[in-house]
N, C-alpha and C positions, 0 to 999 in steps of 0.2 A: 509527846506525839510529834512525828516528823511533819515538816511543812513542805509541800510540793514546790519545786522550782518554778520561777516565773515562766509563763507560756512561751517567751522568746528563747528560752534556753533549750539546748538539745537534751533529750532524755538519755540517749546513749550515743557515745562516740567511740567507735572501734577503728583503730588505725594500725594497719600493717601487722595484724595479729596472726601468729602461727602457734600451733601446738603439736609437739612431737612427743610421742610416748616411747619409752624404752621397754623392750621385751625382756623376758628372763634370760634369753640367750645373747643379750647385748646388742640385738638388732634394734632398729628404730622404725616407727610407723608414724608418718606425717598425717595427722587428722585434719589440720587446717593449715593453709598456706597463704600468707599475705592477704588476709581478709580485712577490708575496710568498709565501714557502713555507719551511716548516721541516721538515727531515729529521732524525729522531732517530738517535742512535748505534745502529748495528746494524740499522737499518730498510732495507728494500728498496723503493725508490720508482721507478716508471716514469713517463716523460713521453711522452705520445702526443698526436697531433693531425695535421691535414693538412699536406702539404708546404708549407714556407715559414712555418709558424706560430711559429718561433723556438725549437723544442726544442733543436736543436744549438747555437744561439746561447747559450741559457741555460746549457747544459753548459760551453761554452767560457768563459763569464764566471765560473762557479764555479771552473774550472780555472786562471783567470788567463791564459788564452790570448787574451783580449780584455778590454776595459775598458768598464764600463757608462757610459751617458750620464748616468744618475741613479740614486739609490738606493745601498744598501750590501749587501755580501755578506761573510759570515764563515764560516769553516770551522774547527770546533772552537774557536770564540771568537777566532780570529785573522783578520786580513784575508786575502782570497784570495791576495794577493801573498805574504804571509808564510807562508801554508800551503804554497804552491808551493815556496818557498825551503827550507822545513823537510821537504819530501817527505812531507807529511801525507796525500797521496792517490796512488792509482795510476790510470792511464788506459788505456783500450783502445778502438780504433776499428774500423770495419768491415773495413779491411785490417789483417792481422796485423802488417805492418811489420817482419818479421824480416829480419835481415841474412843474405843467402844464403851468405856465406863463413864464418859461425859455426854451430857445432853447436847442437842444442837446449839443451844445458847452457850453452854459451857465450852464447847469446842471453838466457837467463834471468839469467845472471850479470852481464850488461852494466851495469845501473844500480848494482849493488853495486861493481863495478870502478871505475866513474866517480866514485863517492863514497868511494873509498879504504878500503872495508871490508877488513880483513885477509883474506889468502888462505884460511886455515883456516875462518874464519867464512863466507866466500863459498861454499866447497865444501859446508859443512854445510847452509847455507840452500838451495842449489841442489838438493841431495839431497831435502830436505824438500818442496820445491815440485814436483819431478818426480814424487814419490810422490803428492802431493796431486792432481795433474791426471792421474794414471794413465799416465805416459809413461816409466816406469822402463826399459823395453826400448828406448827410442829416444833416450837421452841423447846418444849419439854420432852421431846422424843429422843430416843437413842439411835445411833447409826444403823443398827440392825433392823430398825423399824422403817427405814427409808429405802426408796428405790435408788438405783445407781445414779440417775440424774439428780435426784434430790441431794444425795451425798456430795456430788460435785458442786452443787449450789452452795452447800455449807463450806466446802473447801475454798470456793471463790470468795465467799463472804469473809472467811478467816484471813485470806490473803489481803483483803481490803481493810482489815481492822484498824491499822495505823495510818490510814489515809495516804497511802503511797502515791507518788506521781508516776509510778511505773509498775506494770504487772508482767512477770515472766512466766510463761505457761508452756509446759512440755507435754503435748498431746493430751490435754485434760479430758477430751471426749473420746479418746481412742478405744476405750473398752465398752462404749455404749452402743445400743442398737441404733439403726439408722434413723428411725423416727424420733427417738429421744435425743439423738445427736443434733438433728436439725432444730429441735426446740431449744436445746441448750445454746446453739449458735445464735439464735435470735435473742435469747436472754443475754448472752455476752455482749452482743451489739448494743443492746439497751443499757446494760450496766456500764460499759466503757463510755458511752455517750453521757450518761448521768454523772459519772465520777470525773470525767475528763482525764483519766489516767492514760498514759501511753501503754501500749501492749506489744510485747515481742512473743510471738506464738509459733511453736513448732508443730508441724503437721505433716502427714503423708498424703492428705486428701486435697486434690486440686480444687474441687468445688468448695470445700470448707475454707481454704485459703482465700479464694476469690470473694466468697460471700462476706467474710469477716473484715477484709483488709483494705487499707488505703494503698498499700504497696506489698507486692509479693516478691520476696528475694529467693531466686532460684539458684541452688547450689549444685556444683558438679560432683561426680563421684570422687572418692578419696584419691589424692589429697583435696580436701574441701576448699573450693574457691567459689566466689560469687560469679555465676555464669551470666545472669541477667537479672534486672530489676524491672518488674512489670507494674506500672501505675494502674490502679483500678479506679475508674471514675464512674461510680454507680450511685453517688449521692449519699447523704448522711442517713436517710431513712431507708432501712433495708428490711422489708417484710417478706413473707413467704412467697409472694408473687414475683419477687425479684428473680427467683430461680428459673422463671419461665421467660425472662426478657432476653432480647437479642444481645444487648450489651453484656449480660452475664455470660452467655455462651461464647461471645467473642473473647472475653477476658480469660475464660477457661481454656479456650483454644490457644491463646497466646502463651499462657503458662505451660500448657502441655507441649507446645512446639519448642519452647525454651528448654524444657527438661530433656527433650530428645535430640537436642543439637549434638552434632559430632563434637567430641572433646577438643578436637583441634580447631574448631570453628571459632571465630572471634566472638566475644561476649557482646550482647546487645543491651541497651537500656541501662547503662552504667552510671547514670546521673545519681550521685550520692547525696543530693540535697535533702 
C-alpha cells in the first residue's frame, strides 16, 4: 500500500510543460504551451476551459499516460513515472469502466488484488470503501444493476483503494443527469474531505468547478495556457444551499469572465502557490 506524502509537500508540481503532437502529414499541433501549476497536498483544483484547450492532456501528463514535449512534472516530489509505479494517485474517467462480470465489491478490490495485497486486508479495505461511498447494500450487485451515479461511486471507491494522496478525475460526472450530477458533487466533496486526498478535476461546467474546488484553473483555447486562477473561498462545508449563496454566484461570475477574456488580454490571478 502506498503512503500519502506529508501534508507540507506539493501533490503536483508542473513546471514549463508543453505538449506538441505530430500529425500524419508532418505538421505539428501545440496542445499545451509553457504550463506551470502547483497543487498543494489536500487541495481540490479544477481545470476548466473550452474544448481542445488541453485540460485532459494535462491530466494525462500528470498521470504518466502521456509524455510532455518539454518541461517537468513531479507528483509528491517524484517524477510522474515513478509516482505511477508507486500507485501514488488514483484516477477516474467519464466512463466508470467497471468490469461487468465482477460485483461492486470485486470491482473495488481489483487494484488491491493486482498488487498482491493480502486477502484479509483486501476485504477490510473494500468494506471501508463501500461504506465511504454509501453502497453497503449493493456490495454483491453487478454493474448493470446500478444507476449511472452508483457506478461512478464504485469507480471513485476503486480509485481510492490504495489510499492515494492524489485523485485525478476527467469529467467523471459528465454523462450523468443534472440532479444525479449535483448529488455526486456533494458526495465527492465529502469523500475528498474524509480522505484528505488532493484532487485535480477536469470539467466543462463552471458551477461544478466552483462548487467542488479550492481553486479553479482557467485555460485558454489551444495552445493551452493558464489564463487565470480563481481562488474559491466558500468554506470547507459545502451543502446544497451553497448554490444559492451570493459568494457562489460571485465565484461563478469570476470564472465565467476569465473564460471569456480576449486571448490577448493579460492573465489574472496567476499566483501559483
